[in-house]
C-alpha positions in Angstrom: 14.4 113.9 59.4 14.6 116.4 56.5 16.2 119.0 58.9 18.9 116.5 60.0 19.6 115.5 56.5 19.8 119.1 55.3 22.3 119.8 58.2 24.4 116.7 57.2 24.5 117.7 53.5 25.3 121.3 54.3 28.1 120.2 56.7 29.7 118.0 54.0 29.5 120.8 51.5 31.1 123.2 53.9 33.9 120.8 54.9 34.6 119.9 51.3 35.3 123.4 50.0 35.5 125.9 52.8 38.5 127.7 51.4 37.0 128.1 48.0 33.7 129.0 49.4 35.2 131.8 51.5 37.0 133.1 48.5 33.7 133.1 46.5 31.9 134.8 49.3 34.4 137.6 49.9 32.0 140.3 48.7 29.2 138.7 50.8 31.4 138.8 53.9 32.9 142.2 53.3 29.5 143.8 52.8 28.0 142.1 55.9 31.0 142.9 58.1 31.2 146.6 57.1 27.5 147.2 57.8 27.5 145.4 61.1 30.8 147.1 62.1 29.4 150.6 61.4 26.2 150.0 63.4 28.1 148.3 66.3 30.7 151.2 66.5 28.0 153.9 66.5 26.0 152.0 69.1 29.1 151.6 71.3 29.9 155.3 71.2 26.3 156.2 71.9 26.2 153.9 74.9 29.5 155.2 76.3 28.2 158.8 76.2 24.8 158.0 77.6 26.3 155.9 80.4 28.8 158.7 81.2 25.9 161.2 81.3 24.0 158.9 83.6 26.8 157.8 85.9 28.2 161.3 86.3 24.9 163.1 86.5 25.6 164.9 89.8 29.0 166.1 88.6 27.8 167.2 85.2 24.9 169.1 86.7 26.9 170.5 89.6 24.4 169.1 92.1 21.9 166.3 92.7 19.1 168.6 91.5 18.7 172.1 90.1 15.9 174.7 90.4 16.2 177.4 87.7 14.4 180.7 87.5 14.4 183.4 84.7 15.1 187.1 85.4 14.7 186.8 89.1 16.1 185.3 92.3 14.3 182.7 94.3 11.5 183.9 96.6 11.6 183.4 100.3 9.1 180.5 99.9 11.3 178.8 97.3 14.5 179.3 99.3 12.7 177.8 102.4 11.7 174.7 100.3 15.3 174.2 99.1 16.7 174.6 102.6 14.3 172.1 104.0 15.1 169.4 101.3 18.8 169.9 100.7 22.0 169.5 102.8 23.5 172.4 100.8 22.4 174.9 98.2 24.6 176.8 95.8 23.3 179.9 93.9 24.5 180.7 90.4 23.7 183.8 88.3 24.1 183.3 84.6 23.9 186.1 82.0 25.5 187.6 78.9 27.6 190.8 79.0 30.4 192.6 77.3 34.0 192.1 78.5 35.5 195.5 77.7 39.2 196.6 77.5 40.6 199.8 76.2 39.8 199.8 72.5 38.1 196.4 72.3 35.2 194.4 73.7 33.8 190.9 73.3 30.6 189.1 74.2 31.0 186.7 77.1 28.7 184.4 79.1 29.2 185.3 82.8 28.7 182.8 85.6 28.5 184.5 89.0 29.0 181.9 91.8 28.9 181.8 95.6 31.4 180.2 98.0 29.8 176.8 97.8 30.3 176.4 94.0 30.9 173.7 92.8 29.0 171.2 95.0 30.6 168.4 93.0 33.8 168.3 91.0 36.4 171.1 90.8 37.4 173.6 88.1 40.7 173.4 86.3 42.6 176.7 86.6 45.9 178.0 85.0 47.9 178.9 87.0 46.7 176.3 89.5 45.3 177.9 92.6 42.3 177.7 95.0 39.1 179.0 93.5 38.5 181.3 96.4 41.9 182.9 95.9 41.3 183.4 92.2 37.9 185.1 92.7 39.2 187.3 95.5 41.5 189.1 93.1 43.9 191.7 94.4 45.0 195.3 94.4 41.5 196.4 95.3 39.8 194.7 92.3 37.7 191.5 92.4 39.1 188.5 90.5 37.8 186.8 87.4 38.5 183.6 85.5 38.2 183.5 81.7 38.0 181.0 79.0 41.4 180.9 77.1 39.6 181.7 73.9 38.3 184.9 75.3 41.7 185.8 76.8 43.3 185.4 73.4 40.4 187.3 71.7 41.0 190.4 73.9 44.7 190.1 74.1 44.7 189.9 77.9 47.4 188.5 80.1 47.1 187.1 83.7 47.0 190.1 86.0 45.4 192.4 83.3 42.2 194.2 83.9 38.9 194.4 82.1 35.4 195.7 82.7 31.9 194.0 83.1 29.3 196.7 83.1 30.7 199.5 85.4 32.9 197.1 87.5 36.6 196.5 86.8 38.0 193.0 87.3 41.5 191.6 87.5 42.1 188.4 85.4 43.6 185.9 87.8 43.5 182.6 85.9 42.4 180.8 82.7 39.4 178.4 83.0 40.7 175.1 81.6 37.9 172.9 82.9 34.3 173.9 84.0 33.0 170.9 86.0 29.3 171.6 85.2 29.8 172.8 81.6 27.7 170.0 80.2 24.6 171.6 81.8 25.3 175.0 80.1 23.6 174.3 76.8 24.4 176.5 73.8 26.5 179.6 74.8 26.7 182.7 72.6 30.1 183.6 74.1 33.1 182.1 76.0 32.8 181.8 79.7 33.8 184.3 82.4 33.6 183.3 86.1 33.2 185.8 88.9 31.9 186.0 92.5 28.3 187.1 92.8 29.0 189.7 95.4 31.6 191.3 93.0 28.7 192.4 90.7 26.9 194.5 93.3 28.1 197.8 91.7 28.3 196.6 88.1 24.8 197.7 87.1 24.2 194.3 85.4 21.9 192.6 87.9 19.0 195.0 88.3 15.2 194.5 88.0 14.3 193.9 84.4 17.7 192.8 83.2 18.1 189.5 81.5 19.7 186.8 83.7 19.0 183.4 85.0 19.5 182.0 88.5 20.3 178.4 89.2 20.1 176.8 92.6 22.1 173.5 92.8 21.0 171.2 95.6 23.1 168.6 97.4 20.5 166.1 98.6 20.8 163.5 101.4 21.7 160.0 100.3 18.7 158.0 99.0 16.6 161.1 98.2 13.6 160.3 96.0 14.3 162.6 93.0 11.0 161.8 91.3 9.0 162.7 94.3 11.0 165.9 94.9 10.5 167.0 91.3 6.7 166.4 91.5 6.5 168.3 94.7 8.6 171.3 93.5 6.7 171.5 90.2 3.3 171.3 91.9 4.4 174.3 94.1 6.4 176.5 91.7 6.2 175.5 88.1 3.5 178.1 87.3 5.9 180.7 88.9 8.7 179.9 86.4 10.5 177.0 87.9 12.5 174.7 85.6 13.6 171.5 87.4 16.6 169.3 86.4 18.3 166.5 88.3 21.1 164.0 88.0 18.9 161.4 86.3 19.1 163.6 83.2 21.7 166.2 84.0 22.2 167.4 80.5 19.0 166.8 78.5 20.1 168.8 75.5 23.3 166.7 75.1 21.6 163.5 75.8 18.8 164.3 73.3 21.4 165.3 70.7 23.5 162.2 71.3 20.4 160.0 71.0 19.1 161.7 67.9 22.4 161.8 66.0 23.2 158.3 67.1 19.9 157.0 65.9 20.4 158.9 62.6 23.9 157.4 62.1 22.5 154.0 62.8 19.9 154.6 60.1 22.6 155.6 57.7 24.4 152.4 58.7 21.3 150.5 57.8 21.3 152.2 54.4 24.9 150.9 54.1 23.6 147.4 55.0 20.9 147.8 52.3 23.7 148.5 49.8 25.6 145.5 51.2 22.4 143.5 50.8 22.6 144.1 47.0 26.1 142.6 47.0 24.9 139.7 49.3 22.1 138.9 46.9 24.4 139.0 43.9 27.0 136.8 45.6 24.3 134.2 46.6 23.0 134.2 43.0 26.5 133.7 41.6 27.2 131.0 44.1 23.9 129.2 43.3 24.8 129.3 39.6 28.0 127.5 40.4 26.0 124.8 42.3 23.8 123.9 39.3 25.2 120.4 39.1 24.8 119.8 42.8 21.2 121.0 42.7 20.4 118.9 39.6 21.9 115.8 41.2 20.0 116.2 44.5 16.7 116.7 42.6 17.5 113.6 40.4 18.0 111.6 43.6 14.6 112.6 44.9 15.5 115.6 47.1 12.6 117.8 47.8 12.6 121.6 47.2 12.4 122.2 50.9 15.5 120.0 51.5 17.5 121.9 48.9 16.3 125.2 50.3 17.3 124.2 53.9 20.7 122.8 52.8 21.8 126.0 51.1 20.2 128.3 53.8 22.3 126.4 56.5 25.5 127.0 54.5 24.7 130.7 54.1 23.8 131.0 57.8 27.2 129.5 58.7 29.0 132.0 56.5 26.8 134.8 57.8 28.0 134.0 61.4 31.5 134.5 60.2 30.7 137.9 58.6 28.6 139.1 61.6 31.3 138.1 64.1 34.0 139.9 62.0 31.8 143.0 61.9 31.2 142.9 65.6 35.0 142.5 66.2 35.8 145.5 64.1 32.9 147.6 65.4 34.1 146.9 69.0 37.8 147.0 68.4 38.0 150.3 66.6 36.2 152.4 69.3 38.3 150.6 72.0 41.5 151.4 70.1 40.5 155.0 69.8 39.1 155.3 73.3 41.8 157.6 74.7 41.4 160.0 71.9 37.5 159.9 72.0 37.3 160.3 75.7 39.8 163.2 75.8 37.8 165.1 73.1 34.5 164.9 74.9 33.5 167.7 77.3 32.1 165.2 79.8 33.2 161.9 81.3 32.7 158.8 79.1 34.2 155.4 79.2 34.2 153.6 75.8 33.7 149.9 76.4 31.8 146.9 75.1 28.0 147.5 74.9 25.9 144.3 74.8 22.9 146.1 73.5 24.9 147.7 70.7 26.4 144.3 69.7 23.0 142.6 69.8 21.4 145.4 67.7 24.1 145.2 65.1 24.0 141.4 65.0 20.2 141.4 64.6 20.3 143.9 61.7 23.1 141.9 60.0 21.2 138.7 60.3 17.9 140.2 59.1 19.7 141.8 56.1 21.1 138.4 55.1 17.7 136.7 55.4 15.9 139.4 53.4 18.4 139.5 50.6 19.1 135.8 50.3 15.5 134.6 50.6 14.6 135.5 47.0 17.5 133.8 45.1 17.1 130.7 47.4 13.4 130.5 46.9 13.8 130.9 43.1 16.4 128.2 43.0 14.2 125.6 44.7 11.7 125.7 41.8 14.2 125.0 39.0 13.6 121.5 37.4 16.4 119.0 37.2 16.1 118.5 33.5 16.3 122.3 32.9 19.4 122.4 35.0 21.2 119.7 33.1 20.3 121.2 29.8 21.4 124.7 30.8 17.9 126.1 30.3 16.9 126.4 34.0 15.9 130.0 34.1 14.8 130.8 37.7 11.1 131.3 38.0 9.5 133.6 40.6 9.2 132.1 44.1 6.1 130.6 45.6 3.6 133.0 47.2 4.4 131.8 50.7 8.0 132.9 50.3 6.9 136.4 49.1 4.7 136.6 52.2 7.6 135.5 54.5 9.8 138.1 52.8 7.2 140.8 53.5 6.9 139.7 57.1 10.7 139.9 57.6 10.8 143.4 56.2 7.9 144.3 58.5 9.8 142.9 61.5 12.9 144.8 60.6 11.1 148.0 60.2 9.3 147.5 63.6 12.5 146.9 65.4 14.2 149.9 63.7 11.3 152.2 64.7 11.3 151.0 68.3 15.0 150.9 68.8 15.7 154.3 67.3 13.3 156.3 69.5 12.6 158.5 66.5 9.8 156.8 64.7 9.2 159.6 62.2 12.9 159.7 61.2 13.1 155.9 61.1 10.1 155.5 58.9 11.2 158.4 56.7 14.6 156.9 56.3 13.2 153.4 55.6 10.8 154.8 53.0 13.7 156.9 51.4 15.9 153.8 51.2 13.2 151.6 49.7 12.2 154.4 47.3 15.8 155.0 46.3 16.4 151.3 45.7 13.2 151.2 43.6 14.1 154.2 41.5 17.6 152.9 41.0 16.3 149.4 40.0 13.9 151.0 37.5 16.8 153.2 36.2 19.0 150.1 35.8 16.3 148.2 33.9 15.6 151.3 31.8 19.3 151.6 31.1 19.4 148.0 29.9 16.5 148.5 27.5 17.9 151.8 26.2 21.3 150.4 25.6 19.9 147.4 23.8 18.0 149.7 21.5 21.0 152.0 21.0 23.2 149.0 20.2 20.9 148.3 17.2 20.6 151.9 16.2 22.6 153.9 13.7 24.6 155.6 16.4 26.6 152.4 17.1 27.2 151.5 13.4 30.9 151.7 12.6 31.8 151.9 16.3 32.3 148.3 17.3 33.7 149.2 20.8 30.6 151.3 21.6 28.3 148.7 20.2 29.9 145.9 22.2 29.7 148.0 25.4 26.0 148.9 24.8 25.1 145.3 24.0 26.9 144.0 27.2 24.9 146.4 29.4 21.6 145.3 27.8 22.5 141.6 27.7 21.0 138.9 29.9 24.0 138.7 32.2 24.4 142.5 32.6 25.9 144.0 35.7 23.6 147.0 35.4 21.3 146.2 38.3 23.9 145.5 41.1 26.2 148.3 39.9 23.6 151.0 39.7 21.9 149.9 43.0 25.0 149.6 45.1 26.8 152.7 43.9 23.7 154.8 43.4 22.4 154.5 47.0 25.7 155.6 48.5 26.1 158.4 46.1 22.5 159.5 46.8 23.3 160.0 50.5 26.4 162.0 49.6 24.4 164.0 47.0 21.8 164.9 49.6 24.4 166.0 52.1 26.1 168.1 49.5 22.9 169.8 48.5 21.8 170.5 52.0 25.2 171.8 53.1 25.6 174.1 50.1 22.0 175.5 50.5 22.6 176.2 54.2 25.9 178.0 53.5 24.2 180.0 50.7 21.4 181.0 53.0 23.9 182.1 55.6 26.4 183.8 53.3 24.1 185.4 50.7 20.6 185.8 52.2 21.4 186.7 55.8 23.3 190.0 55.2 20.3 191.5 53.3 17.7 190.3 55.9 19.2 190.0 59.3 20.2 192.9 61.7 23.9 193.4 62.6 23.2 193.4 66.4 20.8 192.6 69.1 21.2 195.0 71.9 19.7 193.7 75.2 19.4 195.0 78.8 18.6 198.6 77.7 17.1 200.1 80.8 13.9 202.3 80.6 15.9 205.5 81.3 18.4 204.6 78.6 16.1 203.8 75.7 15.5 207.4 74.8 19.2 208.4 74.5 20.0 205.1 72.9 17.4 205.7 70.1 18.6 209.2 69.6 22.2 208.0 69.2 21.1 205.2 66.7 18.8 207.5 64.8 21.6 210.1 64.1 24.2 207.6 63.0 24.4 207.7 59.2 25.8 204.2 59.0 22.6 202.7 60.6 20.2 201.7 57.9 17.3 200.7 60.3 16.4 199.7 63.8 13.6 198.3 65.9 13.0 198.4 69.6 10.5 196.8 72.0 10.1 196.4 75.7 11.1 192.9 76.8 9.7 190.7 79.6 9.7 187.0 80.1 6.6 185.0 81.2 5.2 181.5 81.4 1.9 180.7 79.8 0.3 178.8 82.7 -3.5 178.6 81.9 -5.7 178.7 78.8 -9.4 179.4 79.4 -8.8 178.7 83.1 -7.4 175.2 82.4 -3.7 174.2 82.8 -1.9 175.3 79.6 -0.2 171.9 79.1 -3.6 170.2 79.3 -4.8 172.2 76.4 -1.6 172.7 74.3 0.2 169.5 75.1 4.0 169.7 74.8 3.9 172.7 72.4 7.0 174.8 72.5 5.1 177.9 73.6 4.1 176.4 76.9 7.5 174.8 77.6 9.3 177.2 79.9 9.2 181.0 79.7 8.7 183.0 76.6 9.5 186.6 75.5 6.6 189.0 75.9 6.3 192.6 74.9 3.7 195.4 75.1 2.7 198.1 72.7 0.1 200.9 72.3 -0.1 201.1 68.6 0.4 198.3 66.1 4.1 197.8 65.5 5.3 198.9 62.1 5.2 196.1 59.6 2.7 194.0 61.6 -0.1 192.3 59.7 -3.3 191.5 61.7 -5.0 188.4 60.3 -8.0 188.2 62.6 -9.5 190.5 65.2 -8.7 194.1 66.0 -5.9 195.9 67.9 -6.8 197.7 71.1 -7.1 201.5 71.4 -3.8 203.3 72.1 -5.2 204.6 75.4 -6.8 201.2 76.5 -6.7 200.9 80.3 -9.3 198.2 80.8 -8.8 194.5 81.4 -5.6 193.1 79.8 -5.7 192.2 76.1 -3.2 190.1 74.1 -2.3 189.6 70.5 -1.0 186.1 69.6 1.0 184.7 66.7 -1.4 183.2 64.1 0.5 180.0 63.4 1.1 179.3 67.1 -2.5 180.0 68.0 -3.7 177.5 65.3 -1.3 174.8 66.6 -2.5 175.3 70.2 -6.2 175.7 69.3 -6.6 179.3 70.4 -9.3 181.5 69.0 -10.5 185.1 69.4 -12.2 185.6 72.8 -10.1 182.9 74.6 -8.3 183.9 77.8 -4.7 183.1 78.6 -2.9 183.5 82.0 0.8 184.4 81.9 3.0 184.5 85.0 5.4 187.4 84.8 7.9 187.6 87.6 5.6 185.7 89.9 2.5 187.8 89.1 -0.4 186.2 87.1 -1.9 188.3 84.3 -5.0 187.0 82.6 -5.7 188.6 79.2 -8.3 188.1 76.5 -7.2 187.2 73.0 -8.4 190.0 70.7 -6.2 189.7 67.6 -4.0 187.2 65.7 -1.1 188.4 63.6 1.8 187.1 61.4 5.1 186.5 63.2 8.2 185.9 61.1 11.0 184.3 63.1 13.1 183.6 60.0 14.3 187.2 59.3 16.5 187.4 62.4 14.6 190.4 63.6 12.1 190.7 66.5 9.3 188.3 66.9 7.0 188.0 69.9 4.4 185.3 70.1 2.5 187.4 72.7 2.1 191.2 72.8 -0.1 192.8 75.5 -1.5 196.3 75.8 0.8 198.8 77.5 -1.2 199.2 80.7 -1.1 195.4 81.4 2.7 195.2 81.7 4.2 198.7 81.9 4.5 198.6 85.7 6.5 195.4 85.8 10.3 195.7 86.0 11.7 195.2 82.5 14.3 196.3 80.0 14.2 197.0 76.3 15.8 195.2 73.3 16.8 196.7 70.0 17.8 195.3 66.6 20.1 197.5 64.6 20.8 197.2 60.9 24.2 198.4 59.6 26.8 197.3 57.0 29.7 195.1 58.3 32.3 197.9 58.0 30.3 200.0 60.5 29.8 197.4 63.1 33.0 197.8 65.1 32.7 201.5 65.6 29.0 201.2 66.5 29.8 198.5 69.1 32.6 200.5 70.7 30.5 203.6 71.1 27.4 201.9 72.6 29.4 199.8 75.1 31.5 202.8 76.1 28.4 205.0 76.6 26.2 202.3 78.3 28.4 199.6 79.9 25.5 197.5 81.0 24.0 197.1 77.5 25.0 193.8 75.9 25.5 193.5 72.2 25.0 190.2 70.4 26.6 190.2 67.0 24.3 188.2 64.7 27.1 187.2 62.3 29.2 185.6 65.1 26.1 183.8 66.4 25.4 182.4 62.9 29.0 181.3 62.7 28.6 179.2 65.8 25.4 177.6 64.5 27.2 177.0 61.2 30.0 175.2 63.0 27.5 172.9 64.8 25.7 172.2 61.5 29.0 171.5 59.8 30.0 169.0 62.4 26.7 167.2 61.9 27.2 167.3 58.1 30.7 165.9 58.5 29.5 163.0 60.7 26.8 162.3 58.1 29.3 162.5 55.2 31.6 160.0 57.0 28.7 157.7 57.4 27.8 158.1 53.8 31.4 157.3 52.9 31.0 154.0 54.8 28.0 153.3 52.6 30.1 154.1 49.5 32.9 151.8 50.6 30.3 149.0 50.9 29.0 150.0 47.5 32.5 149.8 46.0 32.9 146.3 47.5 29.7 145.3 45.7 31.2 146.8 42.5 34.3 144.7 42.9 32.2 141.7 43.5 30.0 142.3 40.4 33.2 142.8 38.3 34.7 139.6 39.7 31.5 137.6 39.1 31.3 138.9 35.5 35.0 138.0 34.7 34.0 134.7 33.1 31.4 136.4 30.9 33.9 139.0 29.9 36.5 136.4 29.0 34.0 134.7 26.7 33.1 138.0 25.2 36.7 138.9 24.7 37.4 135.5 23.0 34.5 136.1 20.6 35.7 139.6 19.8 39.2 138.5 19.2 38.1 135.8 16.9 36.2 138.4 14.9 39.4 140.5 14.7 39.1 143.0 17.6 42.3 144.3 19.1 43.0 144.5 22.8 42.7 148.2 22.7 39.2 148.0 21.2 38.1 145.4 23.7 39.4 147.5 26.6 37.6 150.6 25.2 34.4 148.5 25.1 34.9 147.5 28.8 35.7 151.1 29.8 32.6 152.5 27.9 30.4 150.0 29.7 31.8 151.0 33.1 31.5 154.7 32.4 27.9 154.4 31.2 26.9 152.4 34.3 28.7 154.9 36.6 27.1 157.9 34.9 23.6 156.3 35.2 24.2 155.6 38.9 25.6 159.2 39.4 22.7 160.9 37.6 20.0 159.0 39.4 21.9 159.7 42.7 22.0 163.5 41.9 18.2 163.5 41.3 17.5 161.6 44.5 19.9 163.8 46.5 18.3 166.9 45.1 14.8 165.7 46.1 16.0 164.8 49.6 17.8 168.1 49.9 14.7 170.0 48.8 12.6 168.2 51.3 15.0 168.9 54.2 15.4 172.6 53.3 11.6 173.1 52.6 10.1 171.2 55.5 12.8 171.0 58.2 14.9 174.2 57.7 11.9 176.1 56.2 14.2 177.8 53.8 14.4 178.1 50.0 16.2 175.5 47.9 18.5 176.0 44.9 20.1 173.2 43.0 23.9 173.2 43.5 25.6 172.0 40.2 29.2 171.6 41.4 28.5 168.8 43.9 26.2 167.2 41.3 29.0 167.2 38.8 31.4 165.8 41.4 29.0 163.0 42.3 28.5 162.0 38.7 32.2 162.0 37.9 32.8 160.0 41.2 30.3 157.4 40.0 32.0 157.1 36.6 35.5 156.8 38.2 34.4 154.2 40.7 32.9 151.9 38.1 35.9 152.4 35.8 38.3 151.4 38.6 36.2 148.4 39.6 35.8 147.3 36.0 39.5 147.7 34.9 40.7 145.8 38.0 39.3 142.7 36.5 40.0 143.5 32.8 43.5 142.0 32.6 42.5 138.4 32.5 39.7 138.7 29.9 42.1 140.7 27.7 44.9 138.1 27.9 42.7 135.0 27.2 43.4 132.8 24.2 40.1 132.4 22.2 40.8 128.7 21.4 41.0 127.7 25.0 37.8 129.5 26.0 35.7 128.5 23.0 36.8 124.8 23.1 35.3 124.7 26.7 31.8 125.7 25.4 29.3 123.3 24.1 
C-alpha cells in the first residue's frame, strides 16, 4: 500500500511542475548525461574495433593461422605438418635492413613474400598493377614496393633504383595498403615489399642474421583452430614456434584497444564521480525547496519511508531522462563521425550500436545517481515536521541501515567496474585514487572554510570590507566551498597528472637520453666482419664509446628439467625467444652479485650467468639448470652466477650469457652499440652502410621519436577524457552558482543597506570565486604531482621532477573557471533592491 501511495504522490508532484522541475534539475541532468555519454561513446568505439578484429581475423592476419619462427626457416618436419593441415601455405620473411641510394640511406622493415601472398585480401598499389608484375621489376632488376613515407624520405621516384644489402632493386609502386598490416606489431621503419627469391644474392638472409619467418595457413572450412594450436605447440613450441590464428589475429592491437578503452572508461567514471557531486548538490537544493511539502506530509501522518520513496521515485524518473539523453549522445556522436573514424583506422571496423556498451553506461549512470542521492534523501527523512515549519530543521545524519546500504552500493559498483574492465589492478587503483582525491578535496574544502572564517575575524580583513565579506561567505553555513572544490578539483587533478607525466617523459627523452643512450645499434654484423668493424669504429675520433657482443636467440624451455612455464608462469623471460650472448671474460662494467664467473678457457659443461632481478622473479638460484633451445638445438646449462642487468640505459642487456664454448659453434651474428654526438651520426652511418651493405643501423633517436609519438597519442586521449571531466565539473560550478544566487541576493541586499557599492559587492564575489578556484587548483596540483610521481616511479621506472609551468596553468585555470561561473550569476544579486528582499524575510 505504501509503495502504491508513494507512486501516486510522486506522479502528482511530477505532473504538477515538470517544467519547473526540469529547470531546477538542469545541472543534475547535464552531469548525468555527460558521464553516461562519455562511457557509452568509448564503449561503442571499443566494441567496433574489437568486432572488426574478430570478424576480419583471417584478412588481418593474412591467413587462418600463422606459425612464426625466429632466425630460421621451418624445418622439413614443420613444413610437412603445415602441408598436411592446410590447403595452402604462404611463406614470409620479415627483417630490418638499410635502403640505400647514392648519398643517403634509411632504415626499412622488409617483407619478402612468395607467389601465394596474400592468402586473403589484396595490397593497394600506386600505380595500380598486379602484385606479380610489381615484384618482377624490369631492366634486369627485381621490383620492390615501398611505403610512400620512405619514398619521400629517400627522394625516390617510381622507376628509380635503391639497394638492400648487395642487391639493387627497382621501385615499381608505392604501397598504399598492406592487407595484413595489423599483424605487424611495432615497426622501427617504413615497409618495403620484395619477392623472397630476389634476396638470394643480397647477403641479408644468411645463417646467424636477424630475421623472422611467418607461415600463413589457409585451412579447410570448419577447421578446429583450438585443436590445431594445441597440436602444433605440443610438437614445436620448444623449438621456437609462435602460433597465432584468426581468433586473435592482432593480439597487440586488441590488447591495446582493450586496455586503453578500459582506462578511458575509468576516466569517464571519474567524470561521473564529479557529476555525482553536482547531482548530490542539486538534490539537496531541491529538497530544501520541498520543505513545506515534507512538513505537510509529516503532519498528515506520512512515515519517513513514504517520504523517502516518494522523492526517490521522482529522482528515478528524472534520472531516466538524463540516462536516455546520455545514451543518445554517446551513440549518436560515434555514428555521426563513423566515416571519419573508420577511415582513420588501419583495419576494418564498423561503428554501430553496442548493446553491451549502452547497458554498461546506463548501469554506471544509475548507480551514480543512487550513491550520490541516497545521503541527502536519507537525511531528509529524519527531519521533524515542527523543525521544518520553524526553519530550524537541520538535517541529521542518516540511520545506520542507510549507511550500510550506501557501502553496499559502492561495493557493487566497484565489483562491476573491476570485472567489466578486465584490468582489476588498474580499476582498483583508479577507484582508490578517485575516492582518495575526493576525500582530500573534501578535507581541503572544509579546511578552507575554517581558515577563511578565522581570517575574516583577523586583522588582515579589517578595513577591507570586500575581502572580509568574501572570506565570511566562504566560511558561512551555506558556503559553496565543498561542491566547487570537489567538482573542479577532481577534473583538474586528472589534467595535472597528465601534465606532470607528459613533461617528465619528454624531459627524460630530450635531456637524459643523449647523455646515456648510444647513437646507433648495429645488427647483423657477421663473424668475419666484426674485426674490421671494430677497427673502423675504434679509429673514428667522433666515436666516444662502443660495445659489442655476439647475438643469438633462444627459448627458455625447461628449468631444473621441468617445463619453464610450469616453474616461471607467464614471466616475460619464458614468453617467446630471448636474446642470448656468450663471453669468455666478464664484460666490462658488469657487476656479479652472486656466484662466480667461469674461467676464460672453460670447455666443460655449459654454464650460464642470469640477470639477478629476473632470476629472483622466476625463483632461480645458483646451481639450478636451465635448458635453452637455440636454432632447434637444446643446450642445458648450470646457473653459476647472477649479475645486474640495466635495460634503462639504452645499451646492451642480456638476461642470459653463456660460456663461449657452449654457443660459439652455432650460426650467429654480432651486435654493436656506438656512442657518438648527433653531428657525427650521418657520416658514420654513410660509411658503415657503404662498407658493409648487410649491416643494419638502428638510430636510437628515431626509435625514441616513434615511441614518443605513441605515448603522445595516449596522453592526448587521456587529456580529452580529462577535458570531459572538466566540462562536467564546470557544469557543477554553474549549478552551485545558480543554487547560491538567492543567498547572494540576500547578502547583496544587506551590504547595500550598510552602504556598500556595487563595485565593492562585485569585488567580494570575485574574491570569493578566486579563492575557491585557487584552493581547488592547488589541491589538484598536489594530487597530480603525487599521481605523476607514482606513474614515473613504479610504471616507467624513471626519475620524477615537479614541472611548475603546468602547475601554474592548472591553478590559473581553476581560478578562471570559478570566476566565470560566479560572475555569470552575479548580475541579478547586484541589481536587487534591498527593500524587496528584506521585506520577504521573517
